[in-house]
Structures are given as C-alpha cells and as structure tokens.
C-alpha angles and dihedrals in degrees: 000000000000091000093050092049091047091051092047091050092050092051091049092049092049091050091050092050091049091051091050091050092049091048091049091048091050091048091048091050090049091050091050090049091051091049091050091051091048095045117106087221091060092045092051092050092049093045093045091220133094110209111210125197118205144143128222118268123157117274097357094072130351141152117253126216091277093053094253121133118251136167143091095298091047090055090048093050093047092050092048092051092046092052089050090052094240139108122259124235117193119214111191108206137178107262094230091061102034098105094048088049090053092049091049090056097249088135139002103238143007113235101168116116091280114169122216109258128172092230092052090046089064089066105031140024119244128212122223111287117277095183143003131231138181142200124255141167133245113188139192116251093215098056102021105026093120095049112100109164137050090248090056087067093049094089132114090239093058120098117203124193115215137172109248119239093026130109087250086081093056092042092052092047092048101043100027103031096154096055124093117247127215117193128218137176096235140018095247088065092050092054092046089054090058094043089052091052096245095114134033099221148348123240110208144140120281134291094024095079092049093049091050092049089054093045094050100027093153092056107026136049141174110249091180114041097194131055114260095209136041118211130182113231119213145161115264124215136170118278123256096044110107094160094060093042092050092050092050093048090052092047092052091051092051098049091041093052092049090054096242096123092051092048093052093043092052091050095053100034106032103036136048095213089118098052093094088065094061106027 
C-alpha cells in the first residue's frame, strides 16, 4: 500500500510540475509576442516604412539642387531601410528638438551625426558607433587673422558662433571657457556671423570648418588644422526596445566589416565630387 501511494504521489507531482512548466512556457511566449508587437523593429516591418529623424549638417545631410536630401547620413539611412526590406521616410527636424521628437514617436530613429553623450543617454539608447567626428575652428581673417592656436581663441574678447543644441556648445565651453558664445539655429547662420565680422570664429564638427575655409578662402581660414575633440557617432532610439537596438548593432557591424561605411564616408568627407549637386 505504501508503495502504491508513493507512486501515485509521484505521478501527481510530476503532472503538477509539467502543468507549471507549460503555463510558464505559454506566459513566456505571450510575453515575447507582446514585446515583438511593441518593438519599433516589428512596427517598422509591419508599416513597411522606416521613419528617420535628422537635421542638416554638411556633408552629413543636405538638400541638393532638386530639393532632395543627400549626404553621408542619407546614404546610411537608405542602405539600412533597403536591408530591412522597407521604404525610408526622412523627417527633417530642428536639432534642438530632435530628441523630444523621437520620444514623442514622430520618427523611429535618429540618424543625424549624433554623438554619444551621457546626458543624451539618460533619454535615449545609443547603438555602437558607426563613425567618429571631432570639433574644429574656422575663423575670419579680418578679426582673427593673427590668431594661430586654440589658446589664442580662449580670451574674453573672442566671440565664437555655435549651433545651439550641438556638442559644439559643450566643446567650446570646455576647451575655450573664456570666450563669448553666440548661439544660432543652423550652421549657415554661424558662418554668416563670421563673414559679417560679428564673430571671430565658428566652432563646428569636421569637415564643415574645412569646407567653409575652402569656399570662402579670401575671408576664412583654419587656425587649427586638426580636430581638438573626438566623438563617437551613433544611432539613437527610444529606450525599452532591445530588439531594435540589437538589430541595429548587428547591422552596423556587418556594413562596417564589408567596408561600405568607410567607402561612403570617404566619398562625402574626403572628396568634393558631390559638390556639384548642392552648389
């Protein structure tokens, strides 16, 4: 009798454990299904469109003579959408409001030369870097023609034009803390301020300063030939979406290893073959 009861108890226990395992498996499957439905990746695939937020920075993203967007970031976004099997929809956005726009759901991802910053990381998740950038100076010959070093611009009498909301602001404050800063909504305004003699120099990401020095060689020059910062550039997505982040990290590794990112970067940053499209 004891053996029969023991056997019966064992069978009951085994059945209970099996039921618990099945219930846990069903719950896990449901959770995974919910995560898939909530994932931006899943939403993009179902929608058939990847919405990309960006702001214009030469040569990261610009409008050509026809009004179409071109540039390094535009190539990256188009390739990403193509590899996902979806269309791309560009959402030009003021840089100062680009993170709030992402968080509000206006677009799915920021591909816009955004550097990884701890403060930004509190609001968004960054992928692994797909490129690096750095800050440089382009100065006006009339006001700053005798200034030759970075330290020469770190004076209370120096006025620097910067684009608000960009890491140029932090770079200027860190490396040129004594100089005065004037803030503008876009880089064209910062250059115009120097050309008009109302600022000594512009602080901006490479290669913008170098391009401006070539474009206005009689009025502008590069007092510092190398960037004085190095910043990792990454995609930004909303928090709580590991599926999308994992896919993007893998995609960056693949196109980087095949040399495609380097090839496109060299075209936009090391040649002027594209200038006829925008000038």
